[in-house]
C-alpha positions in Angstrom: 24.5 -1.8 -9.1 27.8 -3.5 -8.4 31.0 -1.6 -9.0 34.9 -2.0 -8.6 36.7 0.7 -6.5 40.3 1.3 -7.1 40.8 2.9 -3.6 44.4 4.4 -4.5 46.9 6.3 -2.4 46.9 9.3 -4.8 43.7 8.9 -7.0 40.7 6.8 -6.8 38.4 5.5 -9.4 35.0 3.7 -9.8 34.0 1.3 -12.5 31.1 -0.9 -13.6 30.9 -3.6 -16.0 28.8 -2.8 -19.3 26.9 -6.3 -20.0 25.6 -4.8 -23.3 28.9 -4.2 -24.6 31.0 -6.9 -22.5 33.3 -4.4 -21.1 34.1 -2.5 -18.0 33.6 1.4 -17.9 34.6 4.1 -15.7 32.0 6.2 -13.9 32.8 9.7 -14.0 32.8 11.7 -10.7 30.7 14.9 -10.0 33.3 16.9 -12.2 33.0 14.5 -15.1 36.5 13.2 -14.5 37.5 9.6 -14.5 39.7 9.8 -11.4 39.3 11.3 -8.1 42.1 12.7 -5.9 42.2 10.7 -2.6 42.4 13.8 -0.4 40.3 15.1 2.5 40.2 18.7 3.9 38.9 19.9 7.1 38.1 23.5 7.1 37.9 25.8 10.0 34.1 26.5 9.6 33.6 22.7 10.3 33.0 21.6 6.5 34.7 18.4 5.3 35.8 18.5 1.6 36.6 15.3 -0.3 38.2 14.7 -3.7 38.6 17.5 -6.2 37.5 20.2 -3.8 39.9 19.1 -1.2 42.7 18.9 -3.7 42.2 22.4 -4.6 42.3 23.4 -0.9 45.5 21.5 -0.4 47.3 23.1 -3.3 46.2 26.5 -1.7 47.5 25.5 1.5 44.0 25.9 3.1 42.8 23.9 5.9 43.8 20.6 7.5 44.5 18.2 4.5 44.9 14.3 4.8 46.4 12.6 1.8 48.4 9.4 1.4 46.6 8.1 4.3 46.2 4.7 2.8 49.9 3.9 3.5 48.9 3.7 7.3 45.6 1.7 6.8 45.1 -0.8 9.5 47.6 0.3 12.2 45.1 2.2 14.2 47.4 5.3 14.2 45.8 8.8 14.3 46.2 10.1 10.5 44.8 13.6 11.3 43.1 15.3 14.3 40.6 18.4 13.8 38.4 20.2 16.2 39.4 17.7 19.0 38.6 14.5 17.0 41.0 11.8 15.8 40.7 10.3 12.5 42.6 7.0 11.6 43.3 6.0 7.9 40.2 3.5 8.1 38.0 6.6 9.0 39.3 8.7 6.3 39.1 5.8 3.7 35.5 5.4 4.8 34.8 9.1 4.0 36.5 8.8 0.7 34.7 5.6 -0.3 31.3 7.1 0.7 32.2 10.1 -1.5 33.2 7.8 -4.3 30.0 6.0 -4.0 27.7 8.9 -3.9 29.2 10.5 -7.1 28.6 6.9 -8.9 25.0 7.0 -7.8 24.5 10.5 -9.1 26.2 9.8 -12.4 24.2 6.6 -13.0 20.9 7.0 -11.2 21.3 3.6 -9.5 22.3 2.8 -6.0 25.3 1.0 -5.3 24.6 -2.1 -3.2 28.1 -4.0 -3.8 31.6 -2.8 -4.4 34.6 -5.1 -5.1 37.6 -2.8 -3.5 41.4 -3.2 -4.6 44.3 -3.4 -2.2 48.0 -3.5 -2.8 49.0 -7.1 -3.1 51.2 -6.9 -0.1 48.7 -5.4 2.2 48.4 -7.8 5.4 45.3 -9.0 7.3 44.8 -5.9 9.3 45.1 -3.6 6.2 42.6 -5.8 4.3 40.1 -6.2 7.0 40.3 -2.4 7.8 39.5 -1.9 4.1 36.4 -4.1 4.2 35.2 -2.4 7.3 35.6 0.9 5.6 33.5 -0.2 2.8 30.8 -1.9 4.8 30.6 1.2 6.9 29.3 3.1 3.8 26.2 0.7 3.6 27.6 -1.5 1.0 28.3 -5.2 0.7 32.1 -5.8 0.0 31.9 -9.4 -1.4 35.7 -9.4 -2.5 38.9 -7.7 -1.8 41.2 -8.0 -4.8 45.0 -7.2 -5.3 45.7 -4.2 -7.4 48.1 -6.0 -9.8 45.6 -8.9 -10.2 43.1 -6.3 -11.0 45.1 -4.9 -13.6 46.1 -8.1 -15.1 42.6 -9.2 -15.4 41.7 -5.9 -17.0 44.3 -6.6 -19.5 43.8 -10.2 -20.1 40.3 -10.9 -19.8 40.0 -10.6 -23.8 43.5 -12.0 -24.6 43.4 -15.8 -26.1 47.3 -15.9 -26.4 48.9 -17.8 -23.5 51.7 -15.7 -22.0 53.5 -15.1 -18.5 53.4 -11.5 -17.5 55.3 -9.5 -14.6 52.8 -6.9 -13.6 55.0 -3.7 -12.3 52.5 -1.8 -10.4 53.9 1.7 -9.2 51.1 3.8 -8.0 51.1 6.9 -6.0 51.9 5.4 -2.6 52.4 1.7 -3.1 54.4 -0.7 -5.1 53.7 -4.2 -6.0 55.1 -6.7 -8.7 53.1 -9.9 -9.5 53.8 -12.8 -11.8 50.6 -13.7 -13.8 50.0 -16.3 -16.3 47.1 -15.6 -18.8 45.5 -18.6 -20.6 42.6 -18.0 -22.9 41.4 -15.2 -20.8 42.0 -17.0 -17.4 44.1 -15.1 -14.9 46.1 -17.3 -12.7 48.7 -15.5 -10.2 51.8 -17.2 -9.5 53.4 -15.0 -7.0 53.4 -11.6 -5.6 55.5 -9.3 -3.4 55.8 -5.6 -2.8 56.5 -2.5 -0.7 53.3 -0.7 0.5 55.1 2.5 1.7 57.1 3.1 -1.7 55.3 5.0 -4.6 55.3 8.0 -6.8 54.7 10.2 -3.7 58.5 9.4 -2.9 59.7 10.7 -6.2 57.5 14.0 -5.5 59.2 14.3 -2.4 62.6 14.1 -4.2 61.5 17.3 -6.1 60.5 19.1 -3.0 63.7 18.3 -1.2 65.7 19.4 -4.3 64.4 22.8 -4.7 64.0 23.6 -0.9 67.8 22.5 -0.3 68.7 24.9 -3.2 66.5 27.7 -1.5 68.1 27.1 1.8 71.6 27.4 0.3 70.7 30.6 -1.3 68.4 32.4 1.6 69.2 30.2 4.6 65.5 29.6 5.3 63.4 26.4 4.5 60.0 26.7 2.9 59.1 23.3 4.4 58.9 25.1 7.8 55.6 26.6 6.7 52.9 24.0 6.4 50.9 25.7 3.9 54.0 26.3 1.6 55.0 22.9 2.1 51.7 21.5 1.0 51.7 23.8 -2.3 55.2 22.5 -2.9 53.9 18.8 -2.5 50.9 19.4 -4.9 53.1 21.2 -7.5 55.9 18.5 -7.3 53.4 15.8 -8.8 52.9 18.2 -11.8 56.6 18.8 -12.1 57.2 14.9 -12.2 54.6 14.6 -14.9 56.2 17.4 -17.2 59.7 15.6 -16.7 58.2 12.5 -18.1 57.7 14.4 -21.5 60.2 17.3 -21.2 63.9 17.5 -20.8 63.5 20.0 -17.8 61.3 22.1 -15.7 61.6 25.4 -14.0 60.1 25.6 -10.6 59.3 28.8 -8.8 59.3 29.3 -5.1 58.1 32.4 -3.1 58.9 32.3 0.6 59.2 35.1 3.3 59.7 37.7 0.7 62.2 35.7 -1.2 61.8 34.6 -4.7 63.7 32.1 -6.9 63.4 29.7 -9.8 65.2 26.5 -10.1 65.7 24.3 -13.2 65.6 20.7 -12.6 66.6 18.4 -15.7 65.2 15.1 -16.4 68.9 13.6 -15.9 69.3 15.2 -12.6 65.8 14.0 -11.5 66.6 10.5 -12.5 69.8 10.3 -11.0 68.5 11.6 -7.6 65.8 9.0 -7.8 67.9 6.2 -9.0 67.8 4.5 -5.4 63.9 4.4 -5.6 64.2 2.2 -8.6 66.7 0.3 -7.1 64.5 -0.4 -4.2 61.8 -1.7 -6.8 64.6 -3.9 -8.1 65.1 -5.8 -5.0 61.4 -6.6 -4.7 61.5 -7.9 -8.2 64.6 -10.2 -7.8 63.3 -11.4 -4.4 60.0 -12.7 -6.0 61.8 -14.2 -9.0 64.2 -16.0 -6.6 61.3 -17.3 -4.3 59.6 -18.6 -7.3 62.5 -20.3 -9.0 61.9 -18.3 -12.1 64.3 -16.7 -14.8 63.8 -13.6 -16.9 63.3 -16.0 -19.8 60.2 -17.4 -18.1 58.5 -13.8 -18.5 56.9 -12.9 -21.9 56.2 -9.3 -21.1 56.6 -6.7 -18.3 53.0 -5.0 -18.0 53.3 -1.3 -16.5 50.6 -0.2 -14.3 50.2 3.0 -12.3 50.6 6.5 -13.2 54.2 6.8 -12.0 55.3 4.2 -14.6 55.1 7.0 -17.1 58.4 8.1 -16.1 60.7 7.3 -18.9 63.3 5.8 -16.5 60.9 3.2 -15.4 60.5 1.3 -18.8 64.4 1.8 -19.5 65.1 0.5 -15.9 63.2 -2.6 -16.6 64.3 -3.3 -20.0 68.0 -3.2 -19.0 67.1 -5.5 -15.8 65.0 -8.0 -17.5 65.9 -8.1 -21.4 62.1 -8.4 -21.9 59.4 -6.4 -23.9 58.1 -3.6 -21.8 54.5 -2.6 -22.5 52.4 0.1 -20.7 48.7 -0.8 -20.1 46.5 1.2 -22.3 44.5 2.3 -19.2 47.5 2.8 -17.0 45.5 4.9 -14.4 42.2 3.1 -14.8 43.1 -0.7 -15.2 42.8 -1.5 -11.8 39.3 -0.1 -11.4 38.3 -2.0 -14.5 39.7 -5.1 -13.2 37.7 -4.8 -10.2 34.5 -4.0 -12.0 35.0 -7.4 -14.2 35.4 -9.3 -10.6 32.2 -7.6 -9.3 30.6 -9.0 -12.4 32.1 -12.4 -11.6 30.6 -12.4 -8.3 27.1 -11.4 -9.7 24.9 -14.4 -9.0 23.0 -13.3 -12.2 25.9 -13.1 -14.5 26.2 -15.8 -17.1 28.4 -15.1 -20.1 31.5 -13.6 -18.3 31.4 -16.2 -15.6 31.7 -19.1 -18.0 34.2 -17.3 -20.0 37.2 -16.6 -17.4 38.2 -17.8 -13.9 40.5 -15.8 -11.5 43.3 -17.6 -9.3 45.1 -15.4 -6.8 47.7 -16.3 -4.1 48.5 -15.2 -0.5 50.9 -12.3 -0.1 52.3 -13.4 3.3 52.8 -16.8 5.1 50.8 -17.7 8.0 51.9 -19.5 10.9 51.3 -20.4 14.5 53.2 -19.4 17.6 55.1 -22.8 18.6 58.0 -23.9 20.7 61.2 -25.0 19.1 62.2 -28.7 19.4 64.5 -28.0 22.1 62.2 -26.0 24.1 64.5 -22.9 24.2 62.4 -20.3 22.4 59.1 -19.6 20.7 59.0 -19.7 17.0 56.8 -19.1 13.9 55.7 -22.5 12.6 54.4 -21.7 9.1 51.3 -23.5 8.1 50.3 -21.9 4.9 53.4 -20.6 2.8 53.4 -17.3 1.0 52.2 -17.3 -2.7 49.8 -20.3 -1.9 46.6 -20.4 -4.0 43.7 -18.9 -2.5 41.3 -20.1 -1.2 43.6 -22.6 0.6 43.5 -25.0 3.6 46.5 -26.5 5.4 47.0 -28.2 8.7 50.1 -29.2 10.8 50.0 -31.5 13.8 51.2 -30.2 17.3 52.3 -32.2 20.5 51.4 -31.7 24.1 54.1 -33.7 25.8 53.7 -36.4 28.2 53.1 -35.3 31.8 51.3 -32.0 30.6 47.8 -32.3 32.1 46.5 -28.9 30.4 42.9 -28.9 29.1 43.4 -25.8 26.9 45.7 -24.8 24.1 46.4 -21.0 23.1 46.9 -20.6 19.3 48.5 -17.3 18.1 48.2 -16.8 14.4 51.1 -15.2 12.9 51.6 -13.6 9.6 55.0 -13.0 8.1 58.1 -15.0 6.7 60.5 -14.8 9.7 61.0 -17.7 12.1 61.0 -15.1 15.0 57.4 -14.4 16.2 58.1 -10.7 17.1 59.1 -10.1 13.4 55.6 -11.1 12.3 52.0 -9.8 12.9 50.0 -11.3 15.5 46.6 -11.4 13.7 44.6 -13.6 16.0 44.5 -15.5 19.4 42.1 -18.6 19.8 41.7 -21.1 22.6 41.0 -24.7 21.8 39.3 -27.0 24.5 37.4 -30.2 24.3 40.2 -32.7 23.9 41.0 -35.6 26.0 44.2 -35.5 27.8 45.2 -38.3 30.2 48.6 -36.8 30.7 50.2 -39.6 28.4 50.9 -36.9 25.5 48.5 -36.3 22.6 48.4 -34.8 19.1 46.2 -32.0 18.0 45.6 -31.1 14.4 45.5 -27.2 13.7 43.9 -26.2 10.4 44.1 -22.8 8.7 41.7 -21.9 6.0 42.7 -18.7 4.0 39.6 -17.4 2.3 39.4 -15.5 -0.9 39.5 -12.0 1.1 42.7 -13.1 3.0 40.8 -13.8 6.2 41.9 -16.7 8.3 39.6 -19.3 9.7 41.1 -21.8 12.5 39.9 -25.3 13.2 41.2 -28.1 15.4 40.9 -31.7 15.6 41.8 -34.6 17.9 41.8 -38.0 16.1 39.6 -36.4 13.3 37.1 -35.2 15.8 36.5 -31.4 15.8 37.4 -29.4 19.0 36.1 -26.2 20.5 37.8 -23.1 19.0 36.8 -19.8 20.8 38.5 -16.4 19.6 39.9 -14.1 22.3 41.6 -10.6 22.5 45.2 -10.5 21.6 47.6 -9.8 24.5 48.3 -5.9 24.7 52.0 -6.8 25.4 53.3 -9.5 23.3 57.0 -9.2 24.2 57.1 -12.4 26.0 57.0 -14.0 22.4 60.7 -12.9 22.0 61.9 -14.9 25.1 62.1 -18.4 26.4 59.0 -20.7 27.2 61.0 -21.6 30.4 61.0 -17.9 32.0 58.0 -16.2 33.6 57.2 -12.6 33.2 55.8 -10.0 35.5 52.3 -8.5 34.6 53.9 -5.1 35.1 55.3 -3.3 32.1 58.9 -1.9 32.0 59.6 1.8 31.1 61.9 2.4 28.2 63.6 5.7 27.6 65.4 5.7 24.4 67.6 8.8 23.1 68.1 8.7 19.3 71.2 10.6 18.3 71.5 11.3 14.6 74.8 12.7 12.9 73.7 15.8 11.1 77.3 16.5 9.5 77.7 17.4 5.7 78.4 13.8 4.8 74.9 12.8 5.7 73.4 15.2 3.0 71.1 13.9 0.6 69.9 10.2 0.5 71.5 9.3 3.9 69.5 11.8 6.1 66.3 11.0 4.0 66.8 7.3 4.6 67.7 7.9 8.3 64.5 9.8 9.0 62.5 7.2 7.3 64.1 4.4 9.1 63.7 6.2 12.5 60.0 6.8 11.9 59.7 3.1 11.3 61.5 2.4 14.4 59.4 4.8 16.6 56.3 3.4 15.2 57.2 -0.2 15.9 58.2 0.4 19.7 55.8 3.3 20.5 53.5 2.5 23.5 52.4 4.1 26.9 55.6 2.7 28.4 58.0 3.9 25.9 59.6 7.4 25.6 61.7 8.8 22.9 63.9 12.0 22.5 65.8 13.0 19.4 69.3 14.7 19.6 71.2 15.9 16.5 74.9 16.1 16.6 77.7 17.8 14.4 80.1 20.7 15.6 77.4 21.3 18.4 74.6 19.5 20.1 71.0 20.3 19.5 68.0 18.5 21.5 65.3 18.4 18.7 62.9 16.4 21.0 62.9 16.0 24.8 61.7 12.6 26.2 58.1 11.9 25.0 55.7 9.2 24.7 53.4 11.3 22.2 54.2 9.7 18.9 52.8 12.6 16.9 55.4 14.9 18.8 58.2 12.6 18.3 57.3 11.9 14.5 57.1 15.6 13.7 60.5 16.2 15.3 62.0 13.8 13.1 60.7 15.9 10.1 62.7 18.7 11.5 66.2 17.0 11.2 68.3 18.8 8.7 71.8 18.2 7.8 74.3 21.1 8.9 71.8 22.5 11.4 74.5 21.9 14.1 77.6 22.5 11.9 79.3 20.8 9.2 81.7 18.5 11.1 81.4 15.9 13.9 83.5 17.2 16.8 80.8 17.1 19.5 79.6 13.7 21.0 75.9 13.6 22.1 76.6 11.0 24.6 76.7 13.3 27.6 73.6 15.0 26.7 71.6 11.8 26.2 73.1 10.3 29.5 71.8 13.4 31.5 68.5 13.1 30.1 68.3 9.3 30.6 70.1 8.9 33.9 67.5 10.1 36.3 64.7 8.2 34.8 63.4 4.8 36.0 63.2 1.8 33.8 65.5 1.0 30.8 67.8 3.7 29.3 69.0 3.2 25.6 70.9 5.4 23.4 70.9 4.5 19.6 73.7 6.7 17.7 73.6 6.8 14.0 76.7 8.3 12.1 78.4 8.1 8.9 81.6 9.8 9.7 84.8 9.9 11.7 84.3 12.1 15.0 86.9 14.7 16.0 87.1 14.0 19.7 86.8 10.2 20.0 88.6 9.8 23.3 86.2 12.1 25.0 83.4 10.3 23.3 84.7 6.9 24.6 85.0 8.5 28.2 81.2 9.5 28.0 80.4 6.0 26.9 82.0 4.5 29.9 80.2 7.0 32.1 76.8 5.7 30.3 77.8 2.2 30.9 78.3 3.0 34.7 74.7 4.2 34.7 73.6 1.2 33.4 72.6 3.1 30.0 72.7 0.7 26.8 74.4 2.4 23.9 73.7 0.9 20.2 75.9 2.4 17.6 74.9 2.4 14.0 77.5 3.2 11.4 77.2 4.1 7.7 79.8 4.7 5.0 83.1 6.1 6.3 82.2 5.4 10.1 85.2 4.1 12.1 84.3 0.6 13.1 86.8 0.5 15.8 85.5 3.6 17.4 81.8 2.6 17.3 82.8 -0.9 19.0 84.4 1.2 21.8 81.3 3.3 22.6 78.8 0.5 22.2 78.1 -0.9 25.8 76.6 -4.3 24.9 77.9 -7.3 22.7 76.8 -6.8 19.1 75.9 -3.3 19.8 78.0 -1.9 17.1 76.1 -2.3 13.9 77.6 -1.6 10.5 75.1 -1.3 7.4 74.3 0.2 4.0 71.9 3.1 3.1 69.5 0.5 1.4 69.7 -1.7 4.6 69.4 1.0 7.4 65.7 0.5 7.7 66.3 -3.4 8.1 69.1 -2.5 10.8 66.8 -0.3 12.9 64.1 -3.1 12.6 66.6 -5.7 14.2 67.4 -3.1 16.9 63.4 -2.5 17.5 63.1 -6.4 17.7 66.0 -6.9 20.0 64.7 -3.9 22.4 61.1 -5.4 22.3 62.4 -9.1 23.1 64.9 -7.8 25.8 67.7 -9.5 24.0 70.0 -6.5 23.7 71.6 -6.7 27.1 69.3 -4.0 28.7 69.6 -3.2 32.4 66.7 -1.9 34.5 67.5 0.9 36.9 65.6 1.5 40.2 61.9 1.8 39.5 62.0 -0.9 36.8 60.4 -4.4 36.9 62.7 -6.6 34.7 62.3 -8.5 31.6 61.2 -12.0 31.5 58.5 -14.2 29.9 55.2 -15.5 30.9 54.8 -19.2 31.2 51.6 -20.7 29.5 50.9 -23.8 27.6 52.0 -23.3 23.9 52.3 -25.9 21.0 55.3 -27.6 20.4 55.7 -28.7 16.6 56.6 -32.2 15.5 59.5 -32.3 13.4 
């Protein structure tokens, strides 16, 4: 039996194509339900529950629960640890897939041998290949990975004969995608896609949890989120409150914690107001895609809503105001993706006849693919894009690279990069191959590098000299790729450099609400980007007082957990205390690089004292980078920053990008970092690279 599986962040579903009735149908789970919670629960007695049972345990605060793990698919990080064993998101996805397949086999009495699995359109190569591995580890063949919005469009359009161009607005539990699709006589052609794989309905749920907990803190001075079982109960319940607010004007939310009881009323208007920034984040994605494709809203016939979170009334209203187009909800909002995958599974069935003859599906790449190259002036490494984002798949493209006269190398290293940036360290490094077998007499030569992007988003590389194929051998990617951010003319020691980073966060009352939540999310991404065995982080909160929330540690789990502890007003309401001396004493005795990153949105009370502390940090070769939001004093931040361009001013919406820029600068050594005794210095390894002919 061949099935389609919607492997969702919050809920998953399995469907098959009914050839007798020529339509896709959902296969119910063991509870007779069409959707299965994407939750796994580890119990103290060693049992592992998946799906409905795990969701019940989560709502009761029982066991160790794993949910929304899809957001970290493919990054290799540990999603949950239990009884001395670590589980990645790929491991958990495999367990969930196995459960879904077993339920489908019990319901149908047939064995599942092939599964088409859906992924967010903006998943990169690592995330897609991890999904394939998770499926194949269950003993099934995965002939195709398909983008979720494409699957939804197929479910909607496979019976439609009218020509139309749709924007598929797919807001699921944990991911958001927007895709432009052209439907013509049942055929589906994807024009372009974009998305945000860490934005989804869970963020609206989190806003409800924050709202009621903040009320509870103000009333009783205790935070229910400090207790993990209570926090899990609130998270599960919040999804239900969100659904209630989609059909009612208000909802009453009870909380019982540490002997205190309270009930809080949340109106739909309040809910929509406090989550407006989340809809604005989807707007940015939509506008970017329309701009990239050169489309106007008049080019779009309809907006198709997909994903359970699009049931919130604010979504349709927001899109009508933004686009001026008709907004329609898919008749199978929660099931469209699985049904579309089932249709595709039938298309890939070699025995199928009617459906294969009736329709075709053309998809696109979600990211550009390039090769590490040297800029024409030889001053830096660059990402030379070979296959552009939103190219039709499968596709093949090539680029000619030059080995200059006098270079007698007999091998070329090719690093495949995935991303839009010209800067290599802003991209994912997917693969490394070594090309040999070419003739080089030192007079210079041209080598054609060919990329083939297959239907699953897997990249295959070939190389040619004068039309003759060369030998291409895959090799492990370097563990340390920081040299890609430097100059090809420099050398790099094989030793690694220690980095000690103190993150100082303003917790005054002006940071309350969205600023602190955005700050925490940005800092999490910052830590995840830089974390390795040679990087240590500490977390310091400041206001009227100073609090060390996390001492220097290179344990990412401890550091990330400490970020969750940050609360506004936990160190007073104002900003009279400077964290710089505390950070300086923490970093000053450590070998390697010392870096202080300060985030603030207000005016400090004792600025002269802070400037003196900054001078002390500079004398100790400690780098200070200052990030200002809102009412931050620009002149003051420039005084405490110890390097050129070390004072950065940004908006709440761009805070994540700003921290990403800092992470890139730190990784590449371009932030004016000084190495103290015990360090090894920042430089770049010299190696033969390709230079693009321009």
